[in-house]
Structures are given as structure tokens and as C-alpha cells.
NUKEGU-718505 format. One record per atom (N, C-alpha, C): x, y, z; residue number from 1; atom name. Coordinates in nm, 3 decimals, padded with zeros to 5 digits. Each point is the difference from the previous one (the first is absolute). Example, Ala and Ser with C-alpha at 12.3 -4.5 7.8 and 13.67 -1.06 7.14 Angstrom:
<rs>
+---------+---------+---------+------+------+
|       x |       y |       z | resi | name |
+---------+---------+---------+------+------+
|  01.319 | -00.569 |  00.780 |    1 |    N |
| -00.089 |  00.119 |  00.000 |    1 |   CA |
|  00.090 |  00.120 |  00.000 |    1 |    C |
| -00.035 |  00.105 | -00.072 |    2 |    N |
|  00.082 |  00.119 |  00.006 |    2 |   CA |
| -00.077 |  00.109 |  00.073 |    2 |    C |
+---------+---------+---------+------+------+
</rs>
This chain:
<rs>
+---------+---------+---------+------+------+
|       x |       y |       z | resi | name |
+---------+---------+---------+------+------+
|  08.538 | -01.822 |  02.851 |    1 |    N |
|  00.118 |  00.015 |  00.082 |    1 |   CA |
|  00.113 | -00.083 | -00.061 |    1 |    C |
|  00.117 |  00.051 |  00.007 |    2 |    N |
|  00.114 | -00.069 | -00.061 |    2 |   CA |
|  00.031 | -00.130 |  00.074 |    2 |    C |
|  00.039 | -00.104 | -00.072 |    3 |    N |
|  00.027 | -00.130 |  00.062 |    3 |   CA |
|  00.108 |  00.007 |  00.108 |    3 |    C |
|  00.100 |  00.083 | -00.017 |    4 |    N |
|  00.107 |  00.009 |  00.099 |    4 |   CA |
| -00.054 |  00.054 |  00.133 |    4 |    C |
| -00.088 |  00.098 | -00.007 |    5 |    N |
| -00.058 |  00.057 |  00.121 |    5 |   CA |
| -00.090 | -00.102 |  00.068 |    5 |    C |
| -00.079 | -00.073 | -00.079 |    6 |    N |
| -00.085 | -00.104 |  00.056 |    6 |   CA |
|  00.082 | -00.107 |  00.070 |    6 |    C |
|  00.109 | -00.041 | -00.063 |    7 |    N |
|  00.087 | -00.101 |  00.059 |    7 |   CA |
|  00.061 |  00.050 |  00.130 |    7 |    C |
|  00.043 |  00.126 |  00.002 |    8 |    N |
|  00.057 |  00.058 |  00.122 |    8 |   CA |
| -00.103 |  00.006 |  00.111 |    8 |    C |
| -00.122 |  00.041 | -00.032 |    9 |    N |
| -00.106 |  00.006 |  00.101 |    9 |   CA |
| -00.033 | -00.139 |  00.054 |    9 |    C |
| -00.004 | -00.098 | -00.086 |   10 |    N |
| -00.025 | -00.137 |  00.043 |   10 |   CA |
|  00.111 | -00.048 |  00.092 |   10 |    C |
|  00.124 |  00.028 | -00.036 |   11 |    N |
|  00.114 | -00.038 |  00.083 |   11 |   CA |
| -00.009 |  00.066 |  00.137 |   11 |    C |
| -00.032 |  00.129 |  00.004 |   12 |    N |
| -00.009 |  00.072 |  00.127 |   12 |   CA |
| -00.115 | -00.052 |  00.086 |   12 |    C |
| -00.106 | -00.048 | -00.063 |   13 |    N |
| -00.113 | -00.054 |  00.075 |   13 |   CA |
|  00.030 | -00.139 |  00.055 |   13 |    C |
|  00.071 | -00.081 | -00.076 |   14 |    N |
|  00.026 | -00.139 |  00.040 |   14 |   CA |
|  00.117 | -00.013 |  00.096 |   14 |    C |
|  00.100 |  00.085 | -00.014 |   15 |    N |
|  00.120 | -00.010 |  00.084 |   15 |   CA |
| -00.032 |  00.002 |  00.149 |   15 |    C |
| -00.078 |  00.096 |  00.050 |   16 |    N |
| -00.029 |  00.000 |  00.143 |   16 |   CA |
| -00.078 | -00.123 |  00.044 |   16 |    C |
| -00.091 | -00.047 | -00.084 |   17 |    N |
| -00.079 | -00.118 |  00.036 |   17 |   CA |
|  00.087 | -00.125 |  00.007 |   17 |    C |
|  00.098 | -00.011 | -00.090 |   18 |    N |
|  00.088 | -00.116 |  00.005 |   18 |   CA |
|  00.091 |  00.006 |  00.122 |   18 |    C |
|  00.041 |  00.118 |  00.039 |   19 |    N |
|  00.082 |  00.013 |  00.120 |   19 |   CA |
| -00.078 | -00.038 |  00.124 |   19 |    C |
| -00.127 |  00.037 |  00.003 |   20 |    N |
| -00.085 | -00.036 |  00.114 |   20 |   CA |
| -00.020 | -00.151 |  00.006 |   20 |    C |
| -00.028 | -00.060 | -00.114 |   21 |    N |
| -00.022 | -00.144 | -00.005 |   21 |   CA |
|  00.125 | -00.076 |  00.044 |   21 |    C |
|  00.116 |  00.050 | -00.036 |   22 |    N |
|  00.125 | -00.066 |  00.036 |   22 |   CA |
|  00.023 |  00.003 |  00.150 |   22 |    C |
| -00.045 |  00.105 |  00.066 |   23 |    N |
|  00.020 |  00.011 |  00.144 |   23 |   CA |
| -00.100 | -00.085 |  00.077 |   23 |    C |
| -00.115 | -00.026 | -00.059 |   24 |    N |
| -00.098 | -00.086 |  00.064 |   24 |   CA |
| -00.062 |  00.061 |  00.124 |   24 |    C |
|  00.002 |  00.131 |  00.012 |   25 |    N |
| -00.059 |  00.064 |  00.116 |   25 |   CA |
| -00.151 |  00.007 | -00.016 |   25 |    C |
| -00.070 | -00.008 |  00.113 |   26 |    N |
| -00.145 |  00.005 | -00.004 |   26 |   CA |
| -00.053 |  00.141 |  00.013 |   26 |    C |
| -00.131 |  00.010 | -00.015 |   27 |    N |
| -00.068 |  00.129 |  00.012 |   27 |   CA |
| -00.026 |  00.030 |  00.147 |   27 |    C |
|  00.011 |  00.126 |  00.036 |   28 |    N |
| -00.023 |  00.046 |  00.138 |   28 |   CA |
| -00.112 |  00.103 | -00.002 |   28 |    C |
| -00.103 | -00.026 |  00.081 |   29 |    N |
| -00.112 |  00.094 |  00.011 |   29 |   CA |
|  00.047 |  00.127 |  00.071 |   29 |    C |
| -00.032 |  00.115 | -00.055 |   30 |    N |
|  00.031 |  00.128 |  00.065 |   30 |   CA |
| -00.128 |  00.046 |  00.068 |   30 |    C |
|  00.008 |  00.018 |  00.130 |   31 |    N |
| -00.118 |  00.032 |  00.080 |   31 |   CA |
| -00.041 |  00.147 | -00.011 |   31 |    C |
|  00.096 |  00.091 | -00.019 |   32 |    N |
| -00.029 |  00.144 | -00.001 |   32 |   CA |
| -00.019 |  00.046 | -00.144 |   32 |    C |
| -00.124 | -00.013 | -00.050 |   33 |    N |
| -00.026 |  00.035 | -00.139 |   33 |   CA |
| -00.019 |  00.150 | -00.019 |   33 |    C |
| -00.012 |  00.076 |  00.110 |   34 |    N |
| -00.018 |  00.145 | -00.013 |   34 |   CA |
|  00.134 |  00.075 |  00.001 |   34 |    C |
|  00.110 | -00.073 | -00.014 |   35 |    N |
|  00.132 |  00.061 | -00.011 |   35 |   CA |
|  00.001 |  00.088 | -00.126 |   35 |    C |
|  00.053 |  00.124 |  00.009 |   36 |    N |
|  00.000 |  00.090 | -00.116 |   36 |   CA |
|  00.070 | -00.059 | -00.123 |   36 |    C |
|  00.105 | -00.077 |  00.020 |   37 |    N |
|  00.070 | -00.061 | -00.114 |   37 |   CA |
| -00.088 | -00.104 | -00.070 |   37 |    C |
| -00.072 | -00.078 |  00.077 |   38 |    N |
| -00.091 | -00.101 | -00.056 |   38 |   CA |
| -00.114 |  00.069 | -00.075 |   38 |    C |
| -00.056 |  00.106 |  00.058 |   39 |    N |
| -00.106 |  00.075 | -00.066 |   39 |   CA |
|  00.051 |  00.060 | -00.131 |   39 |    C |
|  00.120 |  00.057 |  00.003 |   40 |    N |
|  00.058 |  00.058 | -00.122 |   40 |   CA |
|  00.020 | -00.106 | -00.107 |   40 |    C |
|  00.038 | -00.121 |  00.043 |   41 |    N |
|  00.019 | -00.109 | -00.094 |   41 |   CA |
| -00.133 | -00.038 | -00.067 |   41 |    C |
| -00.108 | -00.002 |  00.079 |   42 |    N |
| -00.132 | -00.028 | -00.056 |   42 |   CA |
| -00.044 |  00.108 | -00.097 |   42 |    C |
|  00.021 |  00.127 |  00.037 |   43 |    N |
| -00.034 |  00.111 | -00.090 |   43 |   CA |
|  00.081 | -00.008 | -00.129 |   43 |    C |
|  00.127 | -00.035 |  00.013 |   44 |    N |
|  00.087 | -00.015 | -00.117 |   44 |   CA |
| -00.052 | -00.110 | -00.092 |   44 |    C |
| -00.039 | -00.114 |  00.056 |   45 |    N |
| -00.048 | -00.112 | -00.081 |   45 |   CA |
| -00.127 |  00.038 | -00.076 |   45 |    C |
| -00.093 |  00.070 |  00.065 |   46 |    N |
| -00.123 |  00.042 | -00.067 |   46 |   CA |
|  00.032 |  00.101 | -00.111 |   46 |    C |
|  00.087 |  00.096 |  00.030 |   47 |    N |
|  00.038 |  00.099 | -00.102 |   47 |   CA |
|  00.069 | -00.066 | -00.119 |   47 |    C |
|  00.086 | -00.099 |  00.027 |   48 |    N |
|  00.069 | -00.072 | -00.107 |   48 |   CA |
| -00.101 | -00.076 | -00.086 |   48 |    C |
| -00.097 | -00.065 |  00.064 |   49 |    N |
| -00.104 | -00.072 | -00.073 |   49 |   CA |
| -00.081 |  00.097 | -00.086 |   49 |    C |
| -00.038 |  00.115 |  00.058 |   50 |    N |
| -00.077 |  00.099 | -00.074 |   50 |   CA |
|  00.078 |  00.050 | -00.122 |   50 |    C |
|  00.128 |  00.024 |  00.019 |   51 |    N |
|  00.084 |  00.050 | -00.109 |   51 |   CA |
|  00.010 | -00.102 | -00.114 |   51 |    C |
|  00.017 | -00.126 |  00.036 |   52 |    N |
|  00.019 | -00.104 | -00.101 |   52 |   CA |
| -00.131 | -00.039 | -00.070 |   52 |    C |
| -00.111 |  00.004 |  00.072 |   53 |    N |
| -00.126 | -00.050 | -00.056 |   53 |   CA |
| -00.102 |  00.110 | -00.029 |   53 |    C |
|  00.037 |  00.124 |  00.027 |   54 |    N |
| -00.090 |  00.114 | -00.020 |   54 |   CA |
| -00.129 | -00.017 |  00.079 |   54 |    C |
|  00.013 | -00.060 |  00.120 |   55 |    N |
| -00.114 | -00.018 |  00.089 |   55 |   CA |
| -00.010 |  00.122 |  00.091 |   55 |    C |
| -00.104 |  00.007 |  00.075 |   56 |    N |
| -00.020 |  00.113 |  00.091 |   56 |   CA |
| -00.020 | -00.046 |  00.143 |   56 |    C |
|  00.074 | -00.104 |  00.042 |   57 |    N |
| -00.015 | -00.048 |  00.136 |   57 |   CA |
|  00.048 |  00.105 |  00.100 |   57 |    C |
| -00.066 |  00.005 |  00.116 |   58 |    N |
|  00.039 |  00.092 |  00.106 |   58 |   CA |
|  00.036 | -00.083 |  00.122 |   58 |    C |
|  00.125 |  00.012 |  00.044 |   59 |    N |
|  00.049 | -00.073 |  00.117 |   59 |   CA |
| -00.082 |  00.036 |  00.122 |   59 |    C |
| -00.037 | -00.103 |  00.078 |   60 |    N |
| -00.074 |  00.022 |  00.124 |   60 |   CA |
|  00.081 | -00.043 |  00.120 |   60 |    C |
|  00.050 | -00.126 |  00.000 |   61 |    N |
|  00.066 | -00.051 |  00.120 |   61 |   CA |
|  00.079 | -00.127 | -00.031 |   61 |    C |
|  00.102 | -00.027 |  00.083 |   62 |    N |
|  00.069 | -00.128 | -00.002 |   62 |   CA |
| -00.067 | -00.087 |  00.105 |   62 |    C |
| -00.054 | -00.114 | -00.041 |   63 |    N |
| -00.070 | -00.088 |  00.093 |   63 |   CA |
|  00.095 | -00.096 |  00.069 |   63 |    C |
|  00.089 | -00.063 | -00.078 |   64 |    N |
|  00.101 | -00.089 |  00.056 |   64 |   CA |
|  00.128 |  00.014 | -00.081 |   64 |    C |
|  00.111 | -00.036 |  00.062 |   65 |    N |
|  00.128 |  00.002 | -00.072 |   65 |   CA |
|  00.090 | -00.108 |  00.057 |   65 |    C |
|  00.067 | -00.070 | -00.092 |   66 |    N |
|  00.102 | -00.098 |  00.039 |   66 |   CA |
|  00.128 |  00.036 | -00.074 |   66 |    C |
|  00.113 | -00.039 |  00.060 |   67 |    N |
|  00.130 |  00.034 | -00.056 |   67 |   CA |
|  00.086 | -00.124 | -00.011 |   67 |    C |
|  00.080 | -00.004 | -00.103 |   68 |    N |
|  00.100 | -00.104 | -00.016 |   68 |   CA |
|  00.132 |  00.071 | -00.032 |   68 |    C |
|  00.091 | -00.002 |  00.096 |   69 |    N |
|  00.128 |  00.069 | -00.017 |   69 |   CA |
|  00.098 | -00.089 | -00.076 |   69 |    C |
|  00.079 |  00.065 | -00.083 |   70 |    N |
|  00.107 | -00.069 | -00.073 |   70 |   CA |
|  00.130 |  00.071 |  00.035 |   70 |    C |
|  00.039 | -00.009 |  00.123 |   71 |    N |
|  00.118 |  00.071 |  00.046 |   71 |   CA |
| -00.035 |  00.142 |  00.036 |   71 |    C |
|  00.099 |  00.082 |  00.021 |   72 |    N |
| -00.023 |  00.138 |  00.041 |   72 |   CA |
| -00.020 |  00.093 | -00.118 |   72 |    C |
|  00.015 | -00.050 | -00.122 |   73 |    N |
| -00.007 |  00.087 | -00.117 |   73 |   CA |
| -00.136 |  00.003 | -00.069 |   73 |    C |
| -00.083 | -00.100 |  00.022 |   74 |    N |
| -00.131 | -00.002 | -00.066 |   74 |   CA |
| -00.099 | -00.082 |  00.079 |   74 |    C |
| -00.126 |  00.034 | -00.016 |   75 |    N |
| -00.110 | -00.072 |  00.061 |   75 |   CA |
| -00.115 | -00.006 | -00.098 |   75 |    C |
| -00.086 | -00.099 |  00.019 |   76 |    N |
| -00.121 | -00.012 | -00.080 |   76 |   CA |
| -00.118 |  00.010 |  00.096 |   76 |    C |
| -00.096 |  00.085 | -00.037 |   77 |    N |
| -00.118 |  00.022 |  00.083 |   77 |   CA |
| -00.124 | -00.043 | -00.076 |   77 |    C |
| -00.090 | -00.070 |  00.070 |   78 |    N |
| -00.131 | -00.035 | -00.053 |   78 |   CA |
| -00.101 |  00.081 |  00.078 |   78 |    C |
| -00.064 |  00.095 | -00.067 |   79 |    N |
| -00.097 |  00.087 |  00.063 |   79 |   CA |
| -00.140 | -00.032 | -00.049 |   79 |    C |
| -00.094 | -00.008 |  00.094 |   80 |    N |
| -00.141 | -00.016 | -00.032 |   80 |   CA |
| -00.061 |  00.139 |  00.018 |   80 |    C |
| -00.043 |  00.063 | -00.111 |   81 |    N |
| -00.043 |  00.139 |  00.000 |   81 |   CA |
| -00.150 |  00.014 | -00.020 |   81 |    C |
| -00.056 |  00.103 |  00.063 |   82 |    N |
| -00.138 |  00.040 | -00.027 |   82 |   CA |
|  00.004 |  00.128 | -00.081 |   82 |    C |
| -00.086 |  00.009 | -00.102 |   83 |    N |
| -00.011 |  00.121 | -00.080 |   83 |   CA |
| -00.145 |  00.048 |  00.008 |   83 |    C |
| -00.018 |  00.130 | -00.019 |   84 |    N |
| -00.133 |  00.058 |  00.007 |   84 |   CA |
| -00.082 | -00.040 | -00.120 |   84 |    C |
| -00.130 | -00.014 |  00.022 |   85 |    N |
| -00.090 | -00.035 | -00.108 |   85 |   CA |
| -00.123 | -00.069 |  00.054 |   85 |    C |
| -00.098 | -00.016 | -00.084 |   86 |    N |
| -00.123 | -00.069 |  00.036 |   86 |   CA |
| -00.017 | -00.118 | -00.093 |   86 |    C |
| -00.003 | -00.121 |  00.043 |   87 |    N |
|  00.032 | -00.040 |  00.137 |   87 |   CA |
|  00.149 |  00.015 |  00.026 |   87 |    C |
|  00.040 | -00.002 |  00.127 |   88 |    N |
|  00.143 |  00.009 |  00.030 |   88 |   CA |
|  00.077 | -00.112 | -00.070 |   88 |    C |
|  00.118 |  00.033 | -00.049 |   89 |    N |
|  00.082 | -00.099 | -00.070 |   89 |   CA |
|  00.134 | -00.013 |  00.071 |   89 |    C |
|  00.059 | -00.116 | -00.015 |   90 |    N |
|  00.130 | -00.026 |  00.060 |   90 |   CA |
|  00.095 | -00.059 | -00.103 |   90 |    C |
|  00.127 |  00.017 |  00.024 |   91 |    N |
|  00.103 | -00.049 | -00.090 |   91 |   CA |
|  00.115 | -00.055 |  00.083 |   91 |    C |
|  00.065 | -00.104 | -00.052 |   92 |    N |
|  00.127 | -00.047 |  00.053 |   92 |   CA |
|  00.108 |  00.050 | -00.093 |   92 |    C |
|  00.105 |  00.056 |  00.058 |   93 |    N |
|  00.111 |  00.048 | -00.079 |   93 |   CA |
|  00.131 | -00.047 |  00.061 |   93 |    C |
|  00.094 | -00.031 | -00.085 |   94 |    N |
|  00.135 | -00.037 |  00.044 |   94 |   CA |
|  00.091 |  00.116 | -00.037 |   94 |    C |
|  00.069 |  00.053 |  00.101 |   95 |    N |
|  00.090 |  00.113 | -00.020 |   95 |   CA |
|  00.141 | -00.043 |  00.039 |   95 |    C |
|  00.092 |  00.017 | -00.092 |   96 |    N |
|  00.141 | -00.026 |  00.027 |   96 |   CA |
|  00.063 |  00.128 |  00.049 |   96 |    C |
|  00.069 | -00.005 |  00.114 |   97 |    N |
|  00.065 |  00.118 |  00.056 |   97 |   CA |
|  00.151 | -00.021 | -00.006 |   97 |    C |
|  00.066 |  00.088 | -00.074 |   98 |    N |
|  00.146 | -00.005 | -00.014 |   98 |   CA |
|  00.059 |  00.108 |  00.089 |   98 |    C |
|  00.052 | -00.038 |  00.116 |   99 |    N |
|  00.052 |  00.095 |  00.097 |   99 |   CA |
|  00.116 |  00.079 | -00.058 |   99 |    C |
|  00.090 | -00.067 | -00.067 |  100 |    N |
|  00.121 |  00.062 | -00.052 |  100 |   CA |
| -00.029 |  00.100 | -00.110 |  100 |    C |
| -00.118 | -00.010 | -00.064 |  101 |    N |
| -00.039 |  00.096 | -00.103 |  101 |   CA |
| -00.104 |  00.099 |  00.051 |  101 |    C |
| -00.052 | -00.025 |  00.121 |  102 |    N |
| -00.113 |  00.077 |  00.052 |  102 |   CA |
| -00.110 |  00.003 | -00.105 |  102 |    C |
| -00.040 | -00.121 | -00.044 |  103 |    N |
| -00.089 | -00.016 | -00.115 |  103 |   CA |
| -00.101 | -00.111 |  00.028 |  103 |    C |
| -00.124 |  00.021 | -00.042 |  104 |    N |
| -00.104 | -00.102 |  00.006 |  104 |   CA |
| -00.041 | -00.037 | -00.142 |  104 |    C |
| -00.038 | -00.126 | -00.015 |  105 |    N |
| -00.047 | -00.050 | -00.129 |  105 |   CA |
| -00.119 | -00.092 |  00.023 |  105 |    C |
| -00.109 |  00.023 | -00.070 |  106 |    N |
| -00.119 | -00.083 |  00.013 |  106 |   CA |
|  00.012 | -00.116 | -00.098 |  106 |    C |
| -00.004 | -00.123 |  00.051 |  107 |    N |
|  00.013 | -00.115 | -00.089 |  107 |   CA |
| -00.133 | -00.066 | -00.031 |  107 |    C |
| -00.103 |  00.025 |  00.082 |  108 |    N |
| -00.134 | -00.049 | -00.034 |  108 |   CA |
| -00.104 |  00.085 |  00.072 |  108 |    C |
| -00.118 |  00.003 | -00.057 |  109 |    N |
| -00.112 |  00.078 |  00.056 |  109 |   CA |
| -00.126 | -00.070 | -00.046 |  109 |    C |
| -00.064 | -00.076 |  00.091 |  110 |    N |
| -00.113 | -00.086 | -00.037 |  110 |   CA |
| -00.121 |  00.026 |  00.088 |  110 |    C |
| -00.119 |  00.000 | -00.062 |  111 |    N |
| -00.124 |  00.017 |  00.073 |  111 |   CA |
| -00.024 | -00.121 |  00.091 |  111 |    C |
| -00.041 |  00.028 |  00.122 |  112 |    N |
| -00.029 | -00.106 |  00.097 |  112 |   CA |
| -00.127 |  00.036 |  00.075 |  112 |    C |
| -00.058 | -00.097 |  00.072 |  113 |    N |
| -00.115 |  00.030 |  00.082 |  113 |   CA |
|  00.044 |  00.081 |  00.121 |  113 |    C |
| -00.089 |  00.084 |  00.048 |  114 |    N |
|  00.031 |  00.081 |  00.118 |  114 |   CA |
| -00.018 | -00.085 |  00.125 |  114 |    C |
|  00.106 | -00.005 |  00.077 |  115 |    N |
| -00.004 | -00.074 |  00.127 |  115 |   CA |
|  00.099 |  00.067 |  00.094 |  115 |    C |
| -00.016 | -00.022 |  00.129 |  116 |    N |
|  00.095 |  00.050 |  00.098 |  116 |   CA |
| -00.018 |  00.142 |  00.028 |  116 |    C |
+---------+---------+---------+------+------+
</rs>
């Protein structure tokens, strides 16, 4: 990948996180995890992971979700996801939601123990 594109992607990934840190807002637990938007976000994160890593994970469910808003233009979501498989596997993913772009971006996707 060209260095300019890598630098731009890094900038786009860090900018929202620095804005959140500057505001000092805390995380808020979202109680309604079966909201269609939250489910779509989980499906998006799994599909993004599969595309980038050539994995074959199958989205099953959002177990928990917390949100950290950075104004009305963007939010950061931490989703604890269950995926199908034997044994069942879970992942934590951080999804940046840019309201003004109607765009989601996955900033991390890590294997975690299944709980909740």
C-alpha cells in the first residue's frame, strides 16, 4: 500500500480518538442490544474483519454494547460479539460511527472470552 494512503488511514483512525479523549466523556452502557442499528453494526464489523483477514466468521449476536459520544457528529461503540462456531467464540470490536458521513469504521477486532 502506498505510504500516503497509509498515512491518511492512520490520520482518519486517530483523529476521532483524539477528539474523544479531549472531551473526556465516559462510556455509556446501551441496554437495548437488539436495536437493528446495533445489530447491523455488529454484522458490519464481522464482515469487515472477514474481508481484511480472509476469515469465515459468521455473526451470531451482540452481547453487550457501550457508547462514547464525541458530539453529535461521531460516536465510538464497543461491541462484545458472539460468532458461530464450535466452541462458540466472542470478539470485542470498536466501531467509529461518523454521523455526518453516514459511515462506520472498525478500529479494532479482538478475540475475547464469551461472557454475558
